[in-house]
C-alpha positions as CSV (number, residue, x, y, z in Angstrom):
1,X,-25.8,9.2,-6.2
2,X,-25.2,8.5,-10.0
3,X,-21.9,8.1,-11.9
4,X,-21.1,10.6,-14.5
5,X,-22.0,8.6,-17.9
6,X,-19.2,10.5,-19.7
7,X,-16.4,8.9,-17.8
8,X,-16.1,5.3,-16.4
9,X,-16.4,5.1,-12.4
10,X,-13.7,3.4,-10.1
11,X,-14.4,3.0,-6.2
12,X,-11.0,2.8,-3.8
13,X,-12.1,1.4,-0.4
14,X,-9.6,3.1,1.8
15,X,-9.1,5.7,-0.4
16,X,-8.0,8.3,2.0
17,X,-5.1,6.4,3.4
18,X,-1.6,6.7,2.6
19,X,-1.4,4.5,-0.7
20,X,-5.2,4.4,-1.3
21,X,-5.2,8.6,-1.8
22,X,-2.3,8.0,-4.4
23,X,-4.7,5.5,-6.1
24,X,-7.4,8.2,-6.1
25,X,-5.0,10.6,-7.9
26,X,-4.1,8.3,-10.5
27,X,-7.3,7.1,-11.6
28,X,-8.2,10.8,-11.5
29,X,-5.5,11.6,-13.7
30,X,-6.3,8.6,-16.1
31,X,-9.7,10.1,-16.5
32,X,-11.9,8.1,-14.0
33,X,-14.8,9.4,-11.9
34,X,-13.3,8.4,-8.7
35,X,-15.0,7.6,-5.2
36,X,-13.2,7.0,-2.1
37,X,-14.9,4.9,0.5
38,X,-13.7,5.3,4.4
39,X,-15.4,5.3,7.4
40,X,-14.3,9.3,8.3
41,X,-14.0,12.0,6.2
42,X,-10.3,12.7,6.0
43,X,-8.6,15.8,7.1
44,X,-7.0,16.5,4.0
45,X,-8.4,16.8,0.5
46,X,-8.5,13.5,-1.4
47,X,-9.0,13.4,-5.4
48,X,-12.1,11.6,-5.2
49,X,-15.5,12.2,-3.8
50,X,-16.0,10.8,-0.8
51,X,-18.3,8.0,0.9
52,X,-18.4,7.7,4.4
53,X,-19.2,4.0,5.1
54,X,-18.2,1.1,7.1
55,X,-17.8,-1.7,4.8
56,X,-17.5,-4.2,7.3
57,X,-20.8,-3.1,9.1
58,X,-23.0,-2.5,6.1
59,X,-25.1,-5.4,4.9
60,X,-23.9,-6.8,1.6
61,X,-27.3,-5.9,-0.1
62,X,-27.0,-2.5,1.1
63,X,-23.2,-2.3,-0.2
64,X,-24.1,-3.8,-3.6
65,X,-26.8,-1.3,-4.0
66,X,-24.6,1.8,-3.4
67,X,-22.1,0.3,-5.7
68,X,-24.5,-0.6,-8.2
69,X,-25.6,3.2,-8.4
70,X,-21.9,4.2,-9.5
71,X,-21.7,1.4,-12.0
72,X,-18.0,1.2,-11.0
73,X,-15.5,-0.1,-14.0
74,X,-13.2,-0.7,-11.1
75,X,-13.2,-1.4,-7.4
76,X,-9.8,-1.3,-5.7
77,X,-9.4,-2.5,-2.1
78,X,-6.8,-0.5,-0.8
79,X,-7.7,-1.2,3.3
80,X,-5.4,-2.7,5.9
81,X,-2.6,-1.5,7.9
82,X,-0.2,-2.2,11.2
83,X,-1.2,-2.9,15.0
84,X,-3.7,-5.7,14.4
85,X,-4.0,-7.9,17.8
86,X,-2.1,-11.4,18.3
87,X,-5.6,-12.6,18.5
88,X,-7.0,-11.5,14.8
89,X,-9.1,-14.6,13.4
90,X,-9.4,-15.4,9.9
91,X,-13.2,-14.2,10.2
92,X,-12.1,-11.0,11.6
93,X,-9.3,-10.6,8.7
94,X,-12.1,-11.0,5.9
95,X,-14.7,-8.7,7.7
96,X,-13.8,-6.1,4.5
97,X,-12.7,-8.4,1.7
98,X,-15.8,-11.0,2.1
99,X,-18.6,-8.6,1.8
100,X,-16.8,-6.4,-0.5
101,X,-16.2,-9.1,-2.9
102,X,-19.5,-10.5,-2.7
103,X,-21.0,-7.1,-3.3
104,X,-19.0,-7.0,-6.5
105,X,-20.0,-10.0,-7.9
106,X,-23.5,-9.0,-7.3
107,X,-23.4,-5.8,-9.8
108,X,-25.4,-5.9,-12.9
109,X,-22.3,-4.7,-15.0
110,X,-18.5,-6.1,-15.3
111,X,-16.3,-4.7,-12.6
112,X,-12.4,-5.4,-12.6
113,X,-11.4,-5.9,-8.7
114,X,-7.9,-5.1,-7.9
115,X,-7.1,-6.3,-4.1
116,X,-3.7,-4.7,-2.8
117,X,-2.0,-7.5,-0.6
118,X,1.4,-7.3,1.0
119,X,4.7,-9.2,0.2
120,X,4.8,-9.6,4.2
121,X,2.5,-12.2,3.5
122,X,5.5,-14.5,2.4
123,X,7.1,-14.1,5.6
124,X,11.1,-14.5,6.0
125,X,13.3,-16.0,2.9
126,X,16.9,-16.6,2.7
127,X,19.1,-13.4,2.5
128,X,20.1,-14.6,-1.1
129,X,16.8,-15.8,-2.2
130,X,14.4,-13.7,-4.2
131,X,10.6,-13.6,-3.4
132,X,8.4,-14.8,-6.6
133,X,4.6,-15.6,-6.7
134,X,5.6,-18.8,-6.2
135,X,7.4,-18.5,-2.6
136,X,5.3,-20.5,-0.3
137,X,3.7,-17.8,2.4
138,X,4.6,-18.0,6.1
139,X,3.7,-14.9,7.6
140,X,4.8,-14.6,11.2
141,X,2.9,-11.5,12.2
142,X,-0.7,-10.8,13.0
143,X,-0.8,-8.1,9.9
144,X,0.9,-10.6,7.6
145,X,-1.4,-13.5,8.5
146,X,-4.5,-11.2,8.1
147,X,-3.2,-9.9,4.7
148,X,-2.7,-13.3,3.7
149,X,-6.2,-14.4,4.5
150,X,-7.6,-11.8,2.5
151,X,-5.7,-12.6,-0.5
152,X,-6.3,-16.1,-0.6
153,X,-9.9,-15.5,-0.5
154,X,-9.9,-13.0,-3.3
155,X,-7.6,-15.1,-5.2
156,X,-10.0,-18.3,-4.4
157,X,-13.0,-16.4,-6.2
158,X,-10.9,-15.2,-8.9
159,X,-9.6,-19.1,-9.7
160,X,-13.0,-20.3,-9.3
161,X,-14.1,-17.8,-12.3
162,X,-16.4,-16.1,-9.5
163,X,-14.8,-12.6,-9.7
164,X,-13.0,-10.8,-12.3
165,X,-9.8,-9.7,-10.4
166,X,-6.3,-9.5,-9.3
167,X,-3.9,-9.5,-6.2
168,X,-1.0,-7.1,-6.1
169,X,1.3,-7.8,-3.4
170,X,2.9,-4.5,-2.6
171,X,6.4,-4.0,-1.3
172,X,6.6,-1.0,1.6
173,X,6.0,2.2,0.0
174,X,7.9,5.5,0.3
175,X,7.0,8.5,-1.6
176,X,4.1,11.6,-1.2
177,X,1.8,10.9,1.6
178,X,3.6,8.3,3.8
179,X,2.2,6.4,6.6
180,X,2.6,8.5,9.9
181,X,3.9,5.3,11.4
182,X,6.5,4.2,8.9
183,X,10.4,4.1,9.8
184,X,11.1,6.8,7.2
185,X,8.1,9.0,8.3
186,X,9.2,9.1,12.0
187,X,13.1,9.5,11.1
188,X,12.3,12.1,8.6
189,X,9.7,13.8,11.3
190,X,12.7,13.5,14.0
191,X,15.3,15.0,11.6
192,X,13.0,17.7,10.9
193,X,12.5,18.7,14.4
194,X,15.9,18.3,15.5
195,X,17.8,20.9,13.1
196,X,21.3,21.2,13.1
197,X,21.4,19.2,16.0
198,X,20.9,15.7,14.3
199,X,19.7,12.5,15.7
200,X,21.2,9.4,17.1
201,X,19.5,6.0,15.4
202,X,19.7,2.4,16.2
203,X,20.2,0.4,12.9
204,X,20.6,-3.3,12.0
205,X,21.9,-5.2,9.2
206,X,18.7,-5.6,7.0
207,X,17.6,-4.9,3.4
208,X,14.5,-3.4,2.1
209,X,12.7,-3.3,-1.2
210,X,11.0,0.0,-1.2
211,X,8.5,1.2,-3.8
212,X,7.3,4.6,-4.8
213,X,3.7,5.0,-4.0
214,X,3.2,6.5,-7.3
215,X,4.6,3.5,-9.1
216,X,2.2,1.3,-6.9
217,X,-0.5,3.6,-8.2
218,X,0.6,2.8,-11.9
219,X,0.4,-0.9,-11.4
220,X,-3.0,-0.4,-10.2
221,X,-3.9,1.2,-13.1
222,X,-2.2,-1.6,-15.3
223,X,-3.9,-4.4,-13.5
224,X,-7.2,-2.5,-14.3
225,X,-6.8,-2.5,-17.7
226,X,-5.2,-5.8,-18.3
227,X,-7.9,-8.3,-17.7
228,X,-5.5,-11.3,-19.2
229,X,-2.9,-10.7,-16.4
230,X,-2.1,-13.4,-13.7
231,X,-4.1,-13.2,-10.8
232,X,-1.3,-12.6,-8.4
233,X,1.8,-10.3,-9.1
234,X,4.4,-8.9,-6.7
235,X,5.1,-4.9,-6.9
236,X,8.0,-3.5,-5.9
237,X,11.2,-1.4,-6.9
238,X,12.9,-4.8,-7.9
239,X,15.9,-4.0,-5.7
240,X,16.4,-4.2,-1.9
241,X,19.0,-2.1,-0.6
242,X,20.7,-2.0,2.9
243,X,18.7,0.2,5.3
244,X,21.9,2.2,6.3
245,X,22.3,3.6,2.3
246,X,18.3,4.2,2.5
247,X,18.8,6.5,5.4
248,X,21.6,8.4,3.9
249,X,19.5,8.7,0.8
250,X,16.9,10.3,3.0
251,X,19.3,12.3,4.7
252,X,20.5,13.8,1.4
253,X,17.0,14.0,0.1
254,X,16.4,16.5,2.9
255,X,19.6,18.8,2.1
256,X,21.1,17.4,5.7
257,X,24.8,16.7,6.2
258,X,25.7,13.1,6.8
259,X,26.2,13.6,9.9
260,X,22.8,14.4,10.7
261,X,22.1,10.9,11.6
262,X,24.5,9.3,14.0
263,X,23.9,5.6,13.2
264,X,24.7,2.9,16.0
265,X,24.4,-1.1,15.6
266,X,21.4,-2.0,17.8
267,X,18.4,-3.8,18.5
268,X,15.2,-2.6,16.5
269,X,11.8,-3.6,16.5
270,X,11.3,-4.7,12.9
271,X,8.0,-5.7,11.6
272,X,9.6,-7.1,8.6
273,X,12.2,-10.0,7.5
274,X,15.7,-9.5,7.4
275,X,16.0,-9.1,3.4
276,X,12.9,-8.3,1.5
277,X,14.1,-9.1,-2.3
278,X,11.4,-8.8,-4.4
279,X,10.8,-10.5,-8.1
280,X,8.8,-8.3,-10.1
281,X,9.6,-10.0,-13.7
282,X,6.1,-11.1,-13.9
283,X,4.4,-7.6,-13.4
284,X,7.0,-6.5,-16.0
285,X,6.1,-9.0,-18.3
286,X,2.3,-9.3,-18.4
287,X,1.3,-5.8,-17.0
288,X,4.3,-4.2,-19.0
289,X,4.5,-2.0,-15.8
290,X,7.8,-1.0,-14.3
291,X,8.8,1.5,-11.5
292,X,9.8,4.9,-12.7
293,X,10.9,6.7,-9.5
294,X,14.5,6.3,-8.4
295,X,14.8,6.0,-4.5
296,X,16.1,9.6,-4.3
297,X,13.0,11.1,-6.0
298,X,10.9,9.1,-3.6
299,X,12.8,9.9,-0.6
300,X,12.6,13.8,-1.7
301,X,8.9,13.2,-1.8
302,X,8.6,11.7,1.6
303,X,10.6,14.9,2.5
304,X,8.2,17.2,1.2
305,X,5.1,15.0,2.9
306,X,6.7,14.9,6.2
307,X,7.6,19.1,6.3
308,X,4.0,19.9,5.5
309,X,2.3,17.7,7.7
310,X,4.9,18.4,10.6
311,X,4.4,22.0,10.0
312,X,0.8,21.9,10.0
313,X,0.6,19.7,13.4
314,X,0.0,16.2,11.9
315,X,2.7,14.7,13.8
316,X,4.1,11.2,13.1
317,X,4.6,8.8,15.8
318,X,7.6,8.0,18.1
319,X,8.6,4.6,17.0
320,X,11.4,3.7,15.2
321,X,10.7,0.4,14.2
322,X,11.9,-0.8,10.5
323,X,8.7,-2.2,8.6
């Protein structure tokens, strides 16, 4: 297993996931030879060579040898997801990040490490406030606490000069290849199946910043290329929209009448704060990065993915929680 010497190599751990596969595609388009690391081979193609490996179960020495054979210029950690148990411990949270960062540190050549965190690490903020990199994290959920433990581990290594890397705290994503359990994936799937009958949906008064997964991928590329950037950067669209407005944009993007979703005010299961208003000025300034896709374009891409997946029998979940 030897990297193509004519192109730099990049490794994406979690490269078969909803955002990981976008990172693989962007890196491939940028000229990298990309390796996607995951425990299982995906049911759909990924723009990368597959490496079936359980990072958490692989000894660090073996993991380091495998990475050394590829000679990566960059390693991106895109692992993590919803559904972690309340009893998740800090050691458990670092099951992937700790051995992965140690393996990267043992590489014979320099490799830029990009850890994809989550803005949910900050926890709730006042509705009229902005989430900046200086916002003190106070995550209320197991998922967010786990992501925070991972990010802090990576940041400690970077600030101690033991790792060349950056942490990108990513907003909720929308666009191509959305997570099956995400709110808009579930709503679009229900609408696709309901047809002209439409659906009823409980909504509440929340505002969310959603970033297109392709914009997230371009931020990863920028972070790989700029080694002088601050080690912690927020990545989002830079604005929070009411969930009702986002739903109307989703419905229109699907070519459906506004009446296709009958919204009712009611309780919903929400994994996020009431408002996620993310300040992305640091990423704009230091990475010279900005989001390029409009919400309407992102929702159309979500629809394209949902229709293709649903028609192929790859159904989404039934939850209607707001992430």
